DSSP file (Angstrom, degrees, kcal/mol; ACC not computed):
  #  RESIDUE AA STRUCTURE BP1 BP2  ACC     N-H-->O    O-->H-N    N-H-->O    O-->H-N    TCO  KAPPA ALPHA  PHI   PSI    X-CA   Y-CA   Z-CA
    1    1 A M     >        0   0    0      0, 0.0     4,-1.0     0, 0.0     3,-0.3   0.000 360.0 360.0 360.0 -23.5   87.1  172.1  276.2
    2    2 A E  T  4  +     0   0    0      1,-0.2     3,-0.2     2,-0.2     5,-0.0   0.830 360.0  58.5 -68.8 -28.4   88.3  173.3  272.9
    3    3 A E  T  4 S+     0   0    0      1,-0.2    -1,-0.2     3,-0.1     4,-0.1   0.834 102.7  51.5 -72.9 -31.0   91.4  171.2  273.1
    4    4 A S  T  4 S+     0   0    0     -3,-0.3    -1,-0.2     1,-0.2    -2,-0.2   0.721 103.8  63.7 -77.7 -20.3   89.5  167.9  273.4
    5    5 A N  S  < S-     0   0    0     -4,-1.0    -1,-0.2    -3,-0.2     3,-0.1  -0.887  84.6-143.5-106.3 106.4   87.4  168.7  270.4
    6    6 A P        -     0   0    0      0, 0.0     2,-0.4     0, 0.0    -3,-0.1  -0.286  24.0-102.1 -70.6 156.0   89.6  168.9  267.3
    7    7 A D    >   -     0   0    0      1,-0.1     3,-0.9    -4,-0.1     4,-0.4  -0.608  19.2-150.0 -78.9 130.6   88.9  171.4  264.6
    8    8 A T  T 3  S+     0   0    0     -2,-0.4     3,-0.3     1,-0.2    -1,-0.1   0.571  88.9  75.1 -77.8  -7.7   87.2  169.9  261.6
    9    9 A Q  T 3  S+     0   0    0      1,-0.2    -1,-0.2     3,-0.1     3,-0.0   0.732  84.1  64.9 -75.3 -22.5   88.8  172.5  259.4
   10   10 A T  S <  S+     0   0    0     -3,-0.9     2,-0.7     1,-0.2    -1,-0.2   0.834  97.8  55.5 -74.0 -30.8   92.2  170.8  259.5
   11   11 A F        +     0   0    0     -4,-0.4    -1,-0.2    -3,-0.3     3,-0.1  -0.895  61.5 170.3-108.1 111.9   91.1  167.6  257.7
   12   12 A V    >>  -     0   0    0     -2,-0.7     4,-1.1     1,-0.1     3,-0.7  -0.927  15.3-168.6-122.0 105.6   89.6  168.2  254.4
   13   13 A P  H 3> S+     0   0    0      0, 0.0     4,-2.3     0, 0.0     5,-0.2   0.790  85.0  63.9 -65.2 -26.5   89.1  164.9  252.5
   14   14 A L  H 3> S+     0   0    0      1,-0.2     4,-2.3     2,-0.2     5,-0.2   0.867  98.3  54.2 -67.0 -34.6   88.3  166.7  249.3
   15   15 A N  H <> S+     0   0    0     -3,-0.7     4,-2.0     2,-0.2    -1,-0.2   0.922 110.6  45.3 -64.9 -44.0   91.8  168.3  249.1
   16   16 A I  H  X S+     0   0    0     -4,-1.1     4,-2.5     2,-0.2     5,-0.2   0.917 113.6  50.0 -66.1 -43.5   93.5  164.9  249.3
   17   17 A T  H  X S+     0   0    0     -4,-2.3     4,-2.5     1,-0.2    -1,-0.2   0.898 110.9  49.1 -63.3 -39.8   91.2  163.4  246.8
   18   18 A S  H  X S+     0   0    0     -4,-2.3     4,-2.1     2,-0.2    -1,-0.2   0.860 110.3  51.4 -69.6 -33.3   91.8  166.3  244.4
   19   19 A Q  H  X S+     0   0    0     -4,-2.0     4,-2.5     2,-0.2    -2,-0.2   0.920 111.6  46.5 -67.7 -42.6   95.5  165.9  244.9
   20   20 A I  H  X S+     0   0    0     -4,-2.5     4,-2.7     1,-0.2    -2,-0.2   0.910 112.5  51.0 -63.2 -41.6   95.4  162.2  244.1
   21   21 A K  H  X S+     0   0    0     -4,-2.5     4,-2.3    -5,-0.2    -1,-0.2   0.889 109.8  50.1 -63.7 -38.2   93.1  163.0  241.1
   22   22 A K  H  X S+     0   0    0     -4,-2.1     4,-2.4     2,-0.2    -2,-0.2   0.920 111.3  48.1 -66.3 -43.8   95.7  165.6  239.9
   23   23 A I  H  X S+     0   0    0     -4,-2.5     4,-2.5     2,-0.2    -2,-0.2   0.926 112.7  49.0 -61.4 -44.6   98.6  163.1  240.2
   24   24 A W  H  X S+     0   0    0     -4,-2.7     4,-2.5     1,-0.2    -2,-0.2   0.897 110.3  50.7 -62.9 -40.6   96.6  160.5  238.4
   25   25 A T  H  X S+     0   0    0     -4,-2.3     4,-2.4     2,-0.2    -1,-0.2   0.903 109.7  50.8 -64.5 -40.7   95.7  162.9  235.6
   26   26 A D  H  X S+     0   0    0     -4,-2.4     4,-2.4     2,-0.2    -2,-0.2   0.920 110.9  48.9 -61.7 -43.4   99.4  163.8  235.3
   27   27 A L  H  X S+     0   0    0     -4,-2.5     4,-2.7     1,-0.2    -2,-0.2   0.913 110.8  50.2 -62.8 -41.9  100.3  160.2  235.0
   28   28 A E  H  X S+     0   0    0     -4,-2.5     4,-1.5     2,-0.2    -1,-0.2   0.895 110.9  49.0 -63.8 -40.1   97.6  159.6  232.4
   29   29 A M  H  X S+     0   0    0     -4,-2.4     4,-0.7     2,-0.2    -1,-0.2   0.897 112.7  47.6 -68.3 -38.6   98.8  162.6  230.4
   30   30 A R  H >X S+     0   0    0     -4,-2.4     4,-3.2     1,-0.2     3,-1.0   0.903 108.4  55.2 -66.5 -40.1  102.4  161.3  230.6
   31   31 A R  H 3X S+     0   0    0     -4,-2.7     4,-1.4     1,-0.3    -1,-0.2   0.843  99.3  62.6 -62.0 -32.1  101.3  157.8  229.6
   32   32 A Q  H 3< S+     0   0    0     -4,-1.5    -1,-0.3     1,-0.2    -2,-0.2   0.783 119.5  23.2 -67.4 -26.4   99.7  159.3  226.5
   33   33 A W  H <X S+     0   0    0     -3,-1.0     4,-1.5    -4,-0.7    -2,-0.2   0.661 117.7  60.7-110.9 -21.8  103.0  160.5  225.1
   34   34 A V  H  X S+     0   0    0     -4,-3.2     4,-2.8     2,-0.2     5,-0.2   0.948 104.3  48.1 -71.7 -47.6  105.5  158.2  226.9
   35   35 A V  H  X S+     0   0    0     -4,-1.4     4,-2.4    -5,-0.3     5,-0.2   0.940 114.2  44.8 -62.3 -49.4  104.2  154.9  225.5
   36   36 A P  H  > S+     0   0    0      0, 0.0     4,-2.6     0, 0.0    -1,-0.2   0.899 113.7  51.8 -61.7 -36.4  104.1  156.1  221.9
   37   37 A T  H  X S+     0   0    0     -4,-1.5     4,-2.7     2,-0.2    -2,-0.2   0.931 110.2  47.8 -64.2 -44.2  107.6  157.7  222.3
   38   38 A L  H  X S+     0   0    0     -4,-2.8     4,-2.6     1,-0.2    -1,-0.2   0.898 112.0  50.4 -62.5 -39.9  109.0  154.4  223.7
   39   39 A L  H  X S+     0   0    0     -4,-2.4     4,-2.5    -5,-0.2    -2,-0.2   0.912 111.5  47.8 -64.3 -41.7  107.4  152.5  220.8
   40   40 A V  H  X S+     0   0    0     -4,-2.6     4,-2.7     2,-0.2     5,-0.2   0.927 112.9  48.1 -65.0 -44.3  108.9  154.9  218.2
   41   41 A V  H  X S+     0   0    0     -4,-2.7     4,-2.3     1,-0.2    -2,-0.2   0.921 113.5  47.5 -62.6 -43.9  112.3  154.7  219.8
   42   42 A A  H  X S+     0   0    0     -4,-2.6     4,-2.5     2,-0.2    -2,-0.2   0.913 113.0  48.6 -63.7 -42.5  112.2  150.9  220.0
   43   43 A T  H  X S+     0   0    0     -4,-2.5     4,-2.6     2,-0.2     5,-0.2   0.925 112.5  47.4 -64.4 -44.8  111.0  150.7  216.3
   44   44 A V  H  X S+     0   0    0     -4,-2.7     4,-2.4     1,-0.2    -1,-0.2   0.895 112.2  51.1 -63.7 -39.5  113.7  153.1  215.1
   45   45 A S  H  X S+     0   0    0     -4,-2.3     4,-2.6    -5,-0.2    -2,-0.2   0.930 111.9  45.9 -63.5 -45.4  116.3  151.1  217.1
   46   46 A I  H  X S+     0   0    0     -4,-2.5     4,-2.6     2,-0.2     5,-0.2   0.923 113.5  48.9 -64.5 -44.5  115.2  147.8  215.6
   47   47 A I  H  X S+     0   0    0     -4,-2.6     4,-2.4     1,-0.2    -1,-0.2   0.906 112.6  48.9 -62.7 -40.6  115.1  149.2  212.1
   48   48 A S  H  X S+     0   0    0     -4,-2.4     4,-2.6    -5,-0.2     5,-0.2   0.929 112.0  48.2 -64.0 -45.3  118.6  150.7  212.5
   49   49 A F  H  X S+     0   0    0     -4,-2.6     4,-2.4     1,-0.2    -2,-0.2   0.931 113.9  45.9 -61.3 -46.9  120.0  147.5  213.9
   50   50 A V  H  X S+     0   0    0     -4,-2.6     4,-2.5     2,-0.2     5,-0.2   0.901 112.8  50.8 -65.0 -40.7  118.6  145.4  211.1
   51   51 A S  H  X S+     0   0    0     -4,-2.4     4,-2.4    -5,-0.2    -2,-0.2   0.935 111.8  46.5 -63.1 -46.2  119.7  147.8  208.4
   52   52 A V  H  X S+     0   0    0     -4,-2.6     4,-2.4     2,-0.2    -1,-0.2   0.902 112.1  52.4 -62.6 -40.6  123.2  147.9  209.7
   53   53 A F  H  X S+     0   0    0     -4,-2.4     4,-2.3    -5,-0.2    -2,-0.2   0.939 112.5  43.5 -61.0 -48.2  123.3  144.1  209.9
   54   54 A F  H  X S+     0   0    0     -4,-2.5     4,-2.4     2,-0.2    -1,-0.2   0.862 112.5  52.5 -69.3 -34.8  122.1  143.7  206.3
   55   55 A I  H  X S+     0   0    0     -4,-2.4     4,-2.6    -5,-0.2    -1,-0.2   0.920 110.8  48.1 -65.0 -42.3  124.5  146.4  205.1
   56   56 A N  H  X S+     0   0    0     -4,-2.4     4,-2.5     2,-0.2    -2,-0.2   0.904 111.3  50.3 -63.8 -40.9  127.4  144.6  206.8
   57   57 A M  H  X S+     0   0    0     -4,-2.3     4,-2.3     2,-0.2    -2,-0.2   0.919 111.8  47.9 -62.7 -42.6  126.3  141.3  205.3
   58   58 A R  H  X S+     0   0    0     -4,-2.4     4,-2.5     2,-0.2    -2,-0.2   0.913 112.0  49.3 -64.8 -42.7  126.1  142.8  201.8
   59   59 A N  H  X S+     0   0    0     -4,-2.6     4,-2.6     1,-0.2    -1,-0.2   0.894 110.7  50.5 -64.3 -39.4  129.5  144.4  202.2
   60   60 A N  H  X S+     0   0    0     -4,-2.5     4,-2.7     2,-0.2    -2,-0.2   0.907 110.7  49.3 -64.2 -41.0  131.0  141.1  203.4
   61   61 A N  H  X S+     0   0    0     -4,-2.3     4,-2.3     2,-0.2    -2,-0.2   0.912 112.2  47.9 -64.3 -41.7  129.6  139.3  200.4
   62   62 A I  H  X S+     0   0    0     -4,-2.5     4,-2.4     2,-0.2    -2,-0.2   0.915 112.8  48.9 -64.3 -42.1  130.9  141.9  198.1
   63   63 A Q  H  X S+     0   0    0     -4,-2.6     4,-2.3     2,-0.2    -2,-0.2   0.919 111.9  48.2 -64.4 -43.6  134.3  141.7  199.7
   64   64 A N  H  X S+     0   0    0     -4,-2.7     4,-2.4     1,-0.2    -1,-0.2   0.889 111.7  50.5 -63.7 -38.8  134.4  137.9  199.5
   65   65 A E  H  X S+     0   0    0     -4,-2.3     4,-2.5     2,-0.2    -2,-0.2   0.907 110.2  49.6 -65.8 -41.0  133.4  138.1  195.9
   66   66 A N  H  X S+     0   0    0     -4,-2.4     4,-2.4     2,-0.2    -2,-0.2   0.899 111.4  49.1 -64.1 -40.3  136.1  140.5  195.1
   67   67 A I  H  X S+     0   0    0     -4,-2.3     4,-2.7     2,-0.2     5,-0.2   0.920 111.3  49.9 -64.0 -43.1  138.7  138.3  196.9
   68   68 A S  H  X S+     0   0    0     -4,-2.4     4,-2.5     1,-0.2    -2,-0.2   0.917 111.8  47.4 -61.8 -43.6  137.4  135.3  194.9
   69   69 A V  H  X S+     0   0    0     -4,-2.5     4,-2.7     2,-0.2     5,-0.2   0.911 112.6  49.8 -64.6 -41.5  137.7  137.2  191.6
   70   70 A S  H  X S+     0   0    0     -4,-2.4     4,-2.5     2,-0.2    -2,-0.2   0.921 112.3  46.5 -63.5 -44.7  141.2  138.4  192.5
   71   71 A I  H  X S+     0   0    0     -4,-2.7     4,-2.5     2,-0.2    -1,-0.2   0.905 113.1  50.3 -64.5 -41.1  142.4  134.9  193.5
   72   72 A T  H  X S+     0   0    0     -4,-2.5     4,-2.6    -5,-0.2    -2,-0.2   0.929 112.5  45.9 -63.6 -45.9  140.9  133.4  190.3
   73   73 A E  H  X S+     0   0    0     -4,-2.7     4,-2.5     2,-0.2    -2,-0.2   0.914 113.4  49.8 -63.6 -42.4  142.5  136.1  188.0
   74   74 A N  H  X S+     0   0    0     -4,-2.5     4,-2.3    -5,-0.2    -2,-0.2   0.916 112.3  47.6 -62.2 -43.7  145.8  135.6  189.8
   75   75 A T  H  X S+     0   0    0     -4,-2.5     4,-2.7     2,-0.2     5,-0.2   0.919 111.8  49.6 -65.0 -43.7  145.7  131.8  189.4
   76   76 A N  H  X S+     0   0    0     -4,-2.6     4,-1.6     2,-0.2    -2,-0.2   0.898 111.1  49.8 -63.4 -39.8  144.7  132.1  185.8
   77   77 A N  H  < S+     0   0    0     -4,-2.5     4,-0.4     2,-0.2    -1,-0.2   0.914 112.9  47.0 -63.5 -42.1  147.6  134.5  185.1
   78   78 A N  H >< S+     0   0    0     -4,-2.3     3,-1.4     1,-0.2     4,-0.3   0.894 109.5  52.5 -67.9 -39.1  150.1  132.2  186.9
   79   79 A I  H >< S+     0   0    0     -4,-2.7     3,-1.6     1,-0.3    -1,-0.2   0.822  98.6  66.6 -66.0 -29.2  148.8  129.1  185.0
   80   80 A G  T 3< S+     0   0    0     -4,-1.6     4,-0.3     1,-0.3    -1,-0.3   0.682  92.8  62.0 -63.6 -16.9  149.3  131.0  181.8
   81   81 A Q  T <> S+     0   0    0     -3,-1.4     4,-2.1    -4,-0.4     3,-0.4   0.586  78.0  90.1 -82.9 -11.0  153.1  130.9  182.5
   82   82 A I  H <> S+     0   0    0     -3,-1.6     4,-2.8    -4,-0.3     5,-0.2   0.880  80.5  55.6 -59.4 -42.5  153.2  127.1  182.4
   83   83 A P  H  > S+     0   0    0      0, 0.0     4,-1.9     0, 0.0    -1,-0.2   0.908 110.2  46.6 -58.4 -39.0  154.0  126.8  178.7
   84   84 A K  H  > S+     0   0    0     -3,-0.4     4,-2.3    -4,-0.3    -2,-0.2   0.910 112.9  49.5 -67.3 -40.1  157.0  129.0  179.1
   85   85 A L  H  X S+     0   0    0     -4,-2.1     4,-2.2     1,-0.2    -1,-0.2   0.876 109.4  52.0 -65.6 -36.5  158.1  127.0  182.2
   86   86 A L  H  X S+     0   0    0     -4,-2.8     4,-1.8     2,-0.2    -1,-0.2   0.882 108.5  51.4 -65.4 -38.0  157.7  123.8  180.2
   87   87 A D  H  X S+     0   0    0     -4,-1.9     4,-2.1    -5,-0.2    -2,-0.2   0.908 109.6  49.4 -64.7 -41.8  159.9  125.3  177.4
   88   88 A V  H  < S+     0   0    0     -4,-2.3     6,-0.2     1,-0.2    -2,-0.2   0.891 111.8  49.8 -63.4 -38.6  162.6  126.1  180.0
   89   89 A A  H  < S+     0   0    0     -4,-2.2    -1,-0.2     1,-0.2    -2,-0.2   0.844 119.1  35.5 -70.1 -33.1  162.4  122.6  181.4
   90   90 A T  H  < S+     0   0    0     -4,-1.8    -2,-0.2    -5,-0.1    -1,-0.2   0.659 100.1  81.3 -98.4 -17.0  162.7  120.9  178.0
   91   91 A N    ><  -     0   0    0     -4,-2.1     3,-1.1    -5,-0.2    -1,-0.0  -0.809  61.1-158.7 -95.1 120.6  165.0  123.2  176.2
   92   92 A P  T 3  S+     0   0    0      0, 0.0    -1,-0.1     0, 0.0    -4,-0.1   0.567  82.0  75.4 -75.2  -6.1  168.7  122.6  177.0
   93   93 A F  T 3  S+     0   0    0      2,-0.0     2,-0.2     0, 0.0    -5,-0.1   0.551  72.5  97.8 -85.1  -6.0  169.8  126.0  175.9
   94   94 A Y  S <  S-     0   0    0     -3,-1.1     2,-0.0    -6,-0.2    -6,-0.0  -0.561  77.3-117.1 -79.6 147.9  168.4  127.8  178.9
   95   95 A S     >  -     0   0    0     -2,-0.2     4,-1.9     1,-0.1     5,-0.1  -0.243  24.8-104.7 -79.4 170.4  170.8  128.6  181.7
   96   96 A R  H  > S+     0   0    0      1,-0.2     4,-2.5     2,-0.2     5,-0.1   0.811 122.1  58.0 -65.3 -28.8  170.7  127.3  185.2
   97   97 A Y  H  > S+     0   0    0      2,-0.2     4,-2.7     1,-0.2    -1,-0.2   0.897 105.0  49.8 -67.5 -39.5  169.4  130.7  186.3
   98   98 A D  H  > S+     0   0    0      2,-0.2     4,-2.4     1,-0.2    -2,-0.2   0.908 111.7  48.5 -63.0 -40.7  166.5  130.4  184.0
   99   99 A V  H  X S+     0   0    0     -4,-1.9     4,-2.1     2,-0.2    -2,-0.2   0.902 111.7  49.6 -66.0 -40.7  165.8  126.9  185.4
  100  100 A S  H  X S+     0   0    0     -4,-2.5     4,-2.1     2,-0.2    -2,-0.2   0.915 112.3  47.4 -64.2 -43.3  166.1  128.2  188.9
  101  101 A N  H  X S+     0   0    0     -4,-2.7     4,-2.6     1,-0.2    -2,-0.2   0.885 110.0  53.2 -64.8 -38.2  163.7  131.1  188.1
  102  102 A A  H  X S+     0   0    0     -4,-2.4     4,-2.0     2,-0.2    -1,-0.2   0.898 108.4  50.2 -63.6 -39.3  161.3  128.6  186.5
  103  103 A S  H  X S+     0   0    0     -4,-2.1     4,-1.7     2,-0.2    -2,-0.2   0.905 110.5  49.4 -65.0 -40.5  161.3  126.5  189.6
  104  104 A A  H  X S+     0   0    0     -4,-2.1     4,-1.8     1,-0.2    -2,-0.2   0.903 110.1  51.2 -64.4 -40.4  160.5  129.5  191.7
  105  105 A N  H  X S+     0   0    0     -4,-2.6     4,-2.4     1,-0.2    -1,-0.2   0.860 106.1  55.5 -65.4 -34.3  157.7  130.4  189.4
  106  106 A L  H  X S+     0   0    0     -4,-2.0     4,-2.5     2,-0.2    -1,-0.2   0.883 105.8  51.5 -64.4 -36.8  156.3  126.9  189.7
  107  107 A Q  H  X S+     0   0    0     -4,-1.7     4,-2.3     2,-0.2    -2,-0.2   0.883 108.8  50.9 -66.7 -36.6  156.3  127.4  193.5
  108  108 A I  H  X S+     0   0    0     -4,-1.8     4,-2.4     2,-0.2    -2,-0.2   0.915 110.5  49.5 -64.0 -42.1  154.3  130.6  193.0
  109  109 A I  H  X S+     0   0    0     -4,-2.4     4,-2.5     2,-0.2    -2,-0.2   0.913 110.5  50.1 -62.7 -42.3  151.9  128.7  190.7
  110  110 A E  H  X S+     0   0    0     -4,-2.5     4,-2.2     2,-0.2    -2,-0.2   0.905 110.8  49.1 -64.8 -40.5  151.5  126.0  193.3
  111  111 A T  H  X S+     0   0    0     -4,-2.3     4,-2.3     2,-0.2    -1,-0.2   0.908 111.1  50.5 -63.0 -41.7  150.8  128.6  196.1
  112  112 A S  H  X S+     0   0    0     -4,-2.4     4,-2.4     1,-0.2    -2,-0.2   0.898 109.7  50.4 -63.4 -40.7  148.3  130.3  193.9
  113  113 A L  H  X S+     0   0    0     -4,-2.5     4,-2.6     2,-0.2    -1,-0.2   0.888 108.9  52.0 -64.6 -38.5  146.6  126.9  193.2
  114  114 A L  H  X S+     0   0    0     -4,-2.2     4,-2.5     2,-0.2    -2,-0.2   0.910 110.2  48.4 -64.2 -41.5  146.4  126.2  197.0
  115  115 A Q  H  X S+     0   0    0     -4,-2.3     4,-2.4     2,-0.2    -2,-0.2   0.915 112.0  49.7 -62.7 -42.0  144.8  129.6  197.6
  116  116 A Y  H  X S+     0   0    0     -4,-2.4     4,-1.8     2,-0.2    -2,-0.2   0.915 111.2  48.7 -63.3 -42.8  142.3  128.9  194.8
  117  117 A Q  H  X S+     0   0    0     -4,-2.6     4,-1.0     1,-0.2    -1,-0.2   0.909 112.0  48.7 -64.6 -41.8  141.5  125.5  196.3
  118  118 A E  H  < S+     0   0    0     -4,-2.5     4,-0.5     1,-0.2     3,-0.4   0.882 111.2  50.8 -64.7 -37.5  141.0  127.0  199.7
  119  119 A N  H >< S+     0   0    0     -4,-2.4     3,-0.9     1,-0.2     4,-0.3   0.812 101.2  62.8 -70.4 -29.9  138.8  129.7  198.3
  120  120 A L  H >< S+     0   0    0     -4,-1.8     3,-1.2     1,-0.2    -1,-0.2   0.823  93.2  63.3 -64.4 -30.2  136.7  127.1  196.5
  121  121 A E  T 3< S+     0   0    0     -4,-1.0    -1,-0.2    -3,-0.4    -2,-0.2   0.778 103.3  49.0 -66.1 -25.0  135.6  125.6  199.8
  122  122 A N  T <  S+     0   0    0     -3,-0.9     2,-0.3    -4,-0.5    -1,-0.3   0.485 103.3  76.4 -91.5  -3.7  133.9  128.9  200.8
  123  123 A R  S <  S-     0   0    0     -3,-1.2     2,-0.9    -4,-0.3     0, 0.0  -0.738  77.7-125.9-111.7 157.4  132.0  129.2  197.5
  124  124 A D        +     0   0    0     -2,-0.3    -3,-0.1     4,-0.0    -2,-0.0  -0.850  36.3 171.7-103.0 100.1  128.9  127.5  196.1
  125  125 A I    >   -     0   0    0     -2,-0.9     3,-0.8    -5,-0.2     6,-0.0  -0.929  30.1-143.2-112.3 131.5  129.9  126.1  192.7
  126  126 A P  T 3  S+     0   0    0      0, 0.0     2,-0.4     0, 0.0     3,-0.2   0.876  98.1  33.0 -63.6 -38.8  127.4  123.8  190.9
  127  127 A D  T 3> S+     0   0    0      1,-0.2     4,-1.3     2,-0.1     3,-0.4  -0.491  71.5 147.2-116.5  62.0  130.0  121.5  189.4
  128  128 A S  H <>  +     0   0    0     -3,-0.8     4,-2.7    -2,-0.4     5,-0.2   0.783  64.0  65.2 -70.7 -27.3  132.7  121.5  192.1
  129  129 A E  H  > S+     0   0    0      1,-0.2     4,-2.2     2,-0.2    -1,-0.2   0.912 103.3  47.1 -62.7 -41.5  133.8  117.9  191.5
  130  130 A T  H  > S+     0   0    0     -3,-0.4     4,-2.3     2,-0.2    -1,-0.2   0.893 112.3  50.3 -65.7 -39.8  135.1  118.7  188.0
  131  131 A V  H  X S+     0   0    0     -4,-1.3     4,-2.3     2,-0.2    -2,-0.2   0.921 111.6  47.3 -65.7 -43.6  136.9  121.8  189.3
  132  132 A F  H  X S+     0   0    0     -4,-2.7     4,-2.3     2,-0.2    -1,-0.2   0.867 111.0  52.1 -66.7 -35.3  138.6  119.8  192.1
  133  133 A A  H  X S+     0   0    0     -4,-2.2     4,-2.1    -5,-0.2    -2,-0.2   0.908 110.2  48.8 -65.1 -41.3  139.5  117.1  189.6
  134  134 A S  H  X S+     0   0    0     -4,-2.3     4,-2.4     2,-0.2    -2,-0.2   0.891 110.1  51.8 -64.4 -39.0  141.1  119.7  187.4
  135  135 A L  H  X S+     0   0    0     -4,-2.3     4,-2.8     2,-0.2    -2,-0.2   0.918 108.1  50.9 -63.7 -42.4  142.9  121.1  190.4
  136  136 A D  H  X S+     0   0    0     -4,-2.3     4,-2.5     2,-0.2    -2,-0.2   0.910 110.2  50.1 -60.6 -41.7  144.3  117.7  191.2
  137  137 A T  H  X S+     0   0    0     -4,-2.1     4,-2.5     2,-0.2    -1,-0.2   0.915 111.5  48.4 -61.9 -43.1  145.5  117.3  187.6
  138  138 A L  H  X S+     0   0    0     -4,-2.4     4,-2.8     2,-0.2    -2,-0.2   0.906 110.4  51.1 -64.6 -41.3  147.2  120.7  187.8
  139  139 A F  H  X S+     0   0    0     -4,-2.8     4,-2.5     2,-0.2    -2,-0.2   0.929 111.4  47.8 -61.3 -44.7  148.9  119.9  191.1
  140  140 A N  H  X S+     0   0    0     -4,-2.5     4,-2.5     2,-0.2    -2,-0.2   0.925 113.1  48.3 -61.6 -44.2  150.2  116.6  189.7
  141  141 A F  H  X S+     0   0    0     -4,-2.5     4,-2.7     1,-0.2     5,-0.2   0.923 111.9  48.7 -62.6 -44.9  151.5  118.4  186.6
  142  142 A V  H  X S+     0   0    0     -4,-2.8     4,-2.3     1,-0.2    -1,-0.2   0.905 112.2  49.2 -63.3 -41.5  153.2  121.1  188.6
  143  143 A N  H  X S+     0   0    0     -4,-2.5     4,-2.4     2,-0.2    -2,-0.2   0.923 112.9  46.5 -64.4 -43.8  154.8  118.6  190.9
  144  144 A K  H  X S+     0   0    0     -4,-2.5     4,-2.4     2,-0.2    -2,-0.2   0.913 113.5  48.7 -64.9 -41.8  156.1  116.5  187.9
  145  145 A L  H  X S+     0   0    0     -4,-2.7     4,-2.6     2,-0.2    -1,-0.2   0.880 110.3  52.0 -65.4 -36.9  157.4  119.6  186.2
  146  146 A D  H  X S+     0   0    0     -4,-2.3     4,-2.4     2,-0.2    -2,-0.2   0.915 110.1  48.2 -65.0 -42.8  159.1  120.8  189.4
  147  147 A H  H  X S+     0   0    0     -4,-2.4     4,-2.4     2,-0.2    -2,-0.2   0.907 112.1  49.9 -62.8 -40.7  160.8  117.4  189.7
  148  148 A Y  H  X S+     0   0    0     -4,-2.4     4,-2.6     2,-0.2    -2,-0.2   0.908 111.0  48.6 -64.4 -41.8  161.9  117.6  186.1
  149  149 A L  H  X S+     0   0    0     -4,-2.6     4,-2.9     2,-0.2    -1,-0.2   0.888 109.8  52.7 -64.6 -38.3  163.2  121.1  186.6
  150  150 A L  H  X S+     0   0    0     -4,-2.4     4,-2.5     2,-0.2    -2,-0.2   0.922 111.6  45.3 -63.2 -44.0  165.1  119.9  189.7
  151  151 A K  H  X S+     0   0    0     -4,-2.4     4,-2.3     2,-0.2    -2,-0.2   0.919 113.8  50.1 -63.4 -42.7  166.7  117.1  187.7
  152  152 A N  H  X S+     0   0    0     -4,-2.6     4,-1.9     2,-0.2    -2,-0.2   0.892 111.2  48.6 -63.2 -40.7  167.5  119.5  184.9
  153  153 A Y  H  X S+     0   0    0     -4,-2.9     4,-1.4     2,-0.2    -1,-0.2   0.912 111.5  49.4 -65.8 -42.4  169.0  122.0  187.3
  154  154 A A  H  < S+     0   0    0     -4,-2.5    -2,-0.2     1,-0.2    -1,-0.2   0.868 110.4  51.5 -64.9 -35.1  171.1  119.2  188.9
  155  155 A F  H  < S+     0   0    0     -4,-2.3    -1,-0.2     1,-0.2    -2,-0.2   0.868 113.3  44.0 -68.6 -36.2  172.2  118.1  185.4
  156  156 A R  H  < S+     0   0    0     -4,-1.9    -1,-0.2     1,-0.3    -2,-0.2   0.652 119.0  45.2 -83.3 -15.2  173.3  121.7  184.5
  157  157 A N  S  < S-     0   0    0     -4,-1.4    -1,-0.3    -5,-0.2     2,-0.1  -0.633  79.4-172.9-124.5  72.0  175.0  122.2  187.9
  158  158 A P        -     0   0    0      0, 0.0     2,-0.3     0, 0.0    -3,-0.1  -0.399  29.1-113.7 -68.5 143.4  177.0  119.0  188.6
  159  159 A L              0   0    0      1,-0.1    -2,-0.0    -5,-0.1    -5,-0.0  -0.563 360.0 360.0 -74.4 137.6  178.5  118.8  192.0
  160  160 A I              0   0    0     -2,-0.3    -1,-0.1    -3,-0.0    -3,-0.0   0.430 360.0 360.0 -96.3 360.0  182.3  118.9  191.9
């Protein structure tokens, strides 16, 4: 008869309930530090990402500004050579080598002007129309001076 009647000692509902309660308490304690930790990690990650992004943007702006200043200075230095090149083109006492060098320097000036013009498109200049008009005038002058130097070189170097 003992076998048909199970022992009530084997099933204790209080033990299972206390185990569930213990698991729930552990979860609650973990939740109390996991959620704030995740929020702190997410906040630090976002702040780091935004900081790196803005630092990179600032560095790119500084680099672009330095390139613009360098191109502007280079162009101004090259344009400063135009009076000497004009003298070489108009004075018959210069040799053909001087005329050839002047033509090469004009090509350098034209390349510098092209770089300056390309760089202007990336910058915000209040009176850009005047600057582009001045550039067009300089391009025309350089082309005419180059043609004049070419004629002068051909005159000093007649084909035999």
